[in-house]
C-alpha positions in Angstrom: 104.3 14.5 215.8 107.7 16.1 216.4 108.4 16.6 220.0 109.6 20.1 220.9 110.4 21.9 224.1 107.3 23.8 225.1 107.4 27.2 226.8 106.9 26.9 230.6 104.2 28.4 232.6 104.1 28.8 236.4 101.4 26.8 238.0 99.8 28.0 241.2 100.7 25.9 244.3 97.9 23.6 245.4 96.7 22.9 241.9 97.4 19.5 240.5 100.0 20.3 237.9 100.5 17.0 236.1 99.6 18.5 232.7 98.6 15.9 230.2 100.0 15.8 226.7 96.9 17.7 225.6 97.7 20.4 228.1 94.8 19.7 230.5 95.2 20.3 234.2 93.6 17.8 236.5 90.9 19.7 238.5 87.5 19.2 240.1 84.8 19.0 237.4 82.0 21.5 236.9 78.9 21.7 238.9 77.1 21.0 235.6 78.3 18.6 233.0 76.8 18.4 229.5 75.8 14.9 228.5 75.9 13.4 225.0 72.7 14.0 223.1 72.3 17.5 224.5 71.3 20.3 222.1 70.4 23.9 222.9 70.0 27.4 221.5 71.4 30.7 222.7 72.0 31.0 226.5 74.2 29.7 229.3 75.5 26.2 228.7 77.7 25.5 231.7 79.1 27.2 234.7 81.8 26.4 237.2 83.4 28.2 240.0 85.6 30.4 237.8 84.1 30.3 234.3 80.9 30.3 232.3 80.2 28.9 228.8 77.6 30.7 226.7 76.1 30.3 223.2 75.6 33.9 222.3 72.6 35.2 220.3 75.0 35.8 217.3 76.0 32.1 217.3 79.4 32.5 219.0 80.3 30.0 221.6 82.2 31.9 224.3 84.0 30.9 227.5 84.3 33.8 229.9 85.8 34.2 233.3 83.1 34.9 235.9 84.9 38.2 236.7 84.6 39.2 233.0 86.9 38.7 230.0 86.7 36.2 227.1 89.1 33.3 227.6 88.1 31.3 224.5 85.6 31.6 221.6 84.6 29.4 218.7 84.6 32.5 216.3 81.2 31.6 214.9 79.6 35.0 215.3 77.3 36.0 212.5 75.0 33.0 212.9 71.9 34.1 214.8 69.7 31.2 215.6 72.7 28.7 215.8 72.5 25.7 218.1 75.1 23.8 220.1 75.0 20.0 220.0 77.0 17.6 222.0 76.5 14.5 219.8 76.4 10.9 220.8 79.6 10.3 218.8 81.5 12.6 221.1 81.6 15.6 218.8 80.7 19.1 220.1 79.2 21.1 217.2 77.9 24.6 216.5 75.2 24.3 213.8 73.6 27.1 211.7 69.9 27.9 212.2 67.9 25.0 210.9 71.0 22.8 210.6 71.8 19.8 212.8 73.1 16.3 212.9 72.1 14.7 209.6 71.1 18.1 208.1 74.5 19.7 207.7 75.1 23.3 208.5 78.1 22.8 210.9 80.1 26.0 211.4 82.5 24.7 214.1 83.3 21.5 216.0 85.8 19.9 218.3 86.5 17.3 215.7 86.1 14.6 218.3 83.7 12.2 216.5 84.3 8.5 217.0 84.2 8.8 220.8 80.8 7.6 222.1 80.3 7.9 225.8 82.4 11.0 226.1 81.5 13.8 228.6 82.1 17.6 228.5 83.3 19.2 231.7 83.8 22.9 232.6 86.5 22.5 235.3 86.9 24.7 238.3 90.2 25.9 236.9 88.4 27.4 233.9 89.4 24.8 231.4 86.7 23.3 229.2 87.6 19.6 228.6 86.0 16.9 226.5 86.9 13.6 228.0 86.6 10.2 226.3 84.8 7.3 228.0 88.1 6.0 229.4 88.8 9.4 231.1 91.5 10.6 228.7 91.1 14.1 227.2 90.1 14.4 223.6 90.0 18.2 223.4 90.3 21.3 225.6 90.3 25.0 225.4 93.7 25.4 227.3 92.2 28.0 229.6 93.5 26.7 232.9 94.7 28.8 235.8 98.4 29.4 236.1 100.7 30.5 239.0 101.3 34.0 240.1 105.0 34.3 239.2 106.6 34.1 235.8 110.3 33.6 235.2 112.4 34.1 232.1 111.1 32.1 229.2 107.7 31.4 230.9 104.5 32.7 229.4 100.7 33.2 229.6 99.0 31.6 226.7 95.7 32.8 225.2 93.0 32.2 227.8 95.4 31.6 230.7 94.7 33.4 233.9 95.6 33.7 237.6 94.2 35.4 240.7 95.0 37.6 243.6 93.0 38.2 246.8 90.7 40.7 245.0 91.6 40.7 241.3 92.1 38.5 238.3 94.9 38.7 235.7 94.0 37.2 232.3 95.5 36.9 228.9 92.2 37.3 227.1 91.4 35.5 223.8 91.1 38.9 222.1 94.7 39.6 222.6 94.7 42.0 225.6 96.1 41.5 229.0 93.7 42.7 231.7 93.5 43.0 235.5 89.8 42.8 236.7 88.2 43.1 240.0 87.1 39.7 241.4 83.9 40.7 243.3 82.4 43.5 241.2 82.6 44.3 237.4 85.6 46.6 236.8 88.8 46.8 234.8 92.0 48.0 236.6 94.4 47.5 233.8 94.1 46.9 230.1 96.9 46.8 227.5 94.4 47.7 224.7 96.0 45.3 222.3 94.1 43.3 219.7 95.1 39.9 218.2 93.0 36.8 218.8 95.3 34.0 220.1 98.0 36.4 221.3 100.1 35.4 224.3 102.4 37.1 226.8 106.0 36.1 227.4 108.7 37.1 229.9 111.8 37.1 227.8 115.3 36.2 228.9 116.3 39.9 228.6 113.7 40.9 231.2 111.1 42.4 228.8 107.5 41.3 229.3 106.0 41.2 225.8 102.6 40.5 224.2 103.1 38.8 220.9 100.6 38.0 218.1 99.6 34.4 217.8 102.3 33.5 215.3 104.9 36.0 216.6 107.7 35.6 219.1 111.3 36.4 220.0 113.2 36.7 216.7 110.0 36.5 214.7 108.5 39.9 215.5 104.8 40.5 216.0 105.1 42.4 219.4 101.9 44.2 220.3 103.0 45.6 223.7 105.8 45.5 226.2 107.1 46.8 229.5 110.2 48.1 227.8 112.4 46.5 230.4 115.0 44.8 228.2 118.7 44.4 229.4 117.4 42.9 232.8 118.2 39.2 232.6 116.8 37.2 235.4 113.8 39.5 236.1 110.7 37.9 237.4 107.0 39.0 237.1 104.8 38.6 240.1 101.0 39.1 240.4 100.9 40.3 244.0 98.1 39.4 246.4 96.8 43.1 246.3 96.3 42.9 242.6 99.4 44.7 241.5 101.4 43.2 238.6 105.1 43.9 239.4 108.3 43.1 237.4 111.3 42.7 239.8 115.0 42.8 239.1 116.9 39.6 239.5 117.2 38.3 243.1 116.2 41.7 244.6 113.0 43.6 245.3 113.9 46.5 243.1 110.9 47.3 240.9 111.5 47.6 237.1 107.9 48.1 236.1 104.4 47.8 237.8 100.8 48.1 236.7 99.9 50.2 239.7 96.7 48.3 240.3 97.2 47.2 243.9 94.4 47.8 246.4 
């Protein structure tokens, strides 16, 4: 595999930030861990402090933040009656109705067979991780919590999120950036963008942009932006009151804000 320089993301102080090669953040494990051999139909699969994993009635396996918003999904909708199986070989599989191990009908999997003794953990940071028996990560959703400040060249990947005292900022799997209330259902801010796998990036020129999954600087594919180019050195801060603010370099002058502070 070619080694390339990866975009940086700010990591909240207090979280163990030794990201592994697979992009997994070390964090306390879930209150509920699914053991190999577990199979179930539609319903809640796992829950941690900040996220819940559900197999929907339509067969889509979805990871949501507890405050709302989809962080990750298997994309297997259109399969009512589907089941989720965490197999003894370490593979997590969504099967069609009447399918199963030895019967066929798989519509999605983590591709982690050959790892008996694995465990599946929904971590308190919102990342769903499949660990091998030796404790190394075999697969993850990359939906961990980031820091509250982004600098030039840093980004929020699909499913990344962070929190303020009373709000959550999330780059949702559907391609929209949202700010939601923490305690009660409610959306304060929504970019109304669509593009599964899209990500948000603070460019070197100071423009905060949402790009399609395969887009980027010099490649196109912008879905939304703050329109704040020509401001090198700008920084983006998710304030404690839930306001998302883009500041000019080294000063408190506001270039753009969401206006969602409370």
